[in-house]
C-alpha positions as CSV (number, residue, x, y, z in Angstrom):
1,X,163.4,159.9,80.7
2,X,163.2,163.1,78.7
3,X,164.3,166.4,80.3
4,X,161.7,168.9,81.3
5,X,162.7,171.0,78.4
6,X,162.2,168.1,76.0
7,X,158.8,167.3,77.4
8,X,157.8,171.0,77.3
9,X,158.9,171.1,73.6
10,X,156.6,168.1,73.0
11,X,153.5,169.8,74.5
12,X,154.3,173.1,72.8
13,X,154.5,171.3,69.4
14,X,151.2,169.6,70.1
15,X,149.6,172.9,71.0
16,X,150.9,174.6,67.8
17,X,149.6,171.7,65.7
18,X,146.2,171.9,67.5
19,X,146.1,175.7,66.8
20,X,147.0,175.2,63.2
21,X,144.2,172.6,62.9
22,X,141.7,175.2,64.2
23,X,143.2,178.3,62.7
24,X,140.3,179.0,60.4
25,X,137.9,178.9,63.4
26,X,140.0,181.5,65.3
27,X,140.2,183.7,62.1
28,X,136.4,183.6,61.7
29,X,135.9,184.6,65.3
30,X,138.3,187.5,64.9
31,X,136.5,188.6,61.7
32,X,133.2,188.6,63.6
33,X,134.4,190.8,66.4
34,X,133.3,194.2,64.9
35,X,130.0,192.8,63.6
36,X,128.8,190.8,66.7
37,X,131.1,190.7,69.7
38,X,128.9,188.2,71.6
39,X,128.9,185.8,68.6
40,X,132.7,186.3,68.2
41,X,133.2,185.3,71.9
42,X,131.1,182.2,71.4
43,X,133.1,181.4,68.3
44,X,136.3,181.8,70.3
45,X,135.0,179.5,73.0
46,X,134.2,176.9,70.3
47,X,137.7,177.3,68.7
48,X,139.3,176.9,72.1
49,X,137.3,173.8,72.8
50,X,138.2,172.3,69.4
51,X,141.8,173.2,69.8
52,X,141.9,171.4,73.2
53,X,140.3,168.4,71.6
54,X,142.9,168.4,68.9
55,X,145.6,168.6,71.6
56,X,144.2,165.7,73.5
57,X,143.9,163.6,70.4
58,X,147.5,164.3,69.4
59,X,148.7,163.5,72.9
60,X,147.0,160.1,72.7
61,X,149.1,159.1,69.7
62,X,152.4,160.1,71.1
63,X,155.0,157.4,71.7
64,X,154.4,155.9,75.2
65,X,157.8,157.1,76.5
66,X,156.8,160.7,75.4
67,X,153.5,160.5,77.1
68,X,155.2,159.1,80.2
69,X,157.7,162.0,80.3
70,X,155.0,164.6,79.9
71,X,152.8,163.1,82.6
72,X,155.8,162.8,84.9
73,X,156.3,166.6,84.7
74,X,152.6,167.2,84.9
75,X,152.6,165.4,88.2
76,X,155.9,166.9,89.6
77,X,156.1,170.4,88.2
78,X,153.3,172.9,89.0
79,X,154.1,175.3,86.2
80,X,154.4,172.6,83.6
81,X,151.1,171.1,84.8
82,X,149.3,174.5,84.7
83,X,150.3,175.0,81.1
84,X,149.6,171.4,80.0
85,X,146.1,171.5,81.7
86,X,145.3,174.8,80.0
87,X,146.0,173.3,76.6
88,X,144.3,170.0,77.5
89,X,141.1,171.9,78.3
90,X,137.8,170.4,79.4
91,X,136.8,167.0,78.0
92,X,133.3,166.1,76.9
93,X,130.9,165.3,79.8
């Protein structure tokens, strides 16, 4: 079993990859802020949703032992779970 720190590094890496995949969306939202703050907020919500989707997809292709370690800490460590769940986001209904 991986340590908490190793599992945390895995989810941090996933989140960084997900952010990189949606970087242009975040930049477009930032650029829209002065022109139309409401539209910028909608764009940020879309970017956040898409980043969470990228995170979930990347998690699904992790090695099973990495998934198991992460889920162990999600289940047994409240702080770890809080951060993981924030990055996981809401799934499609």
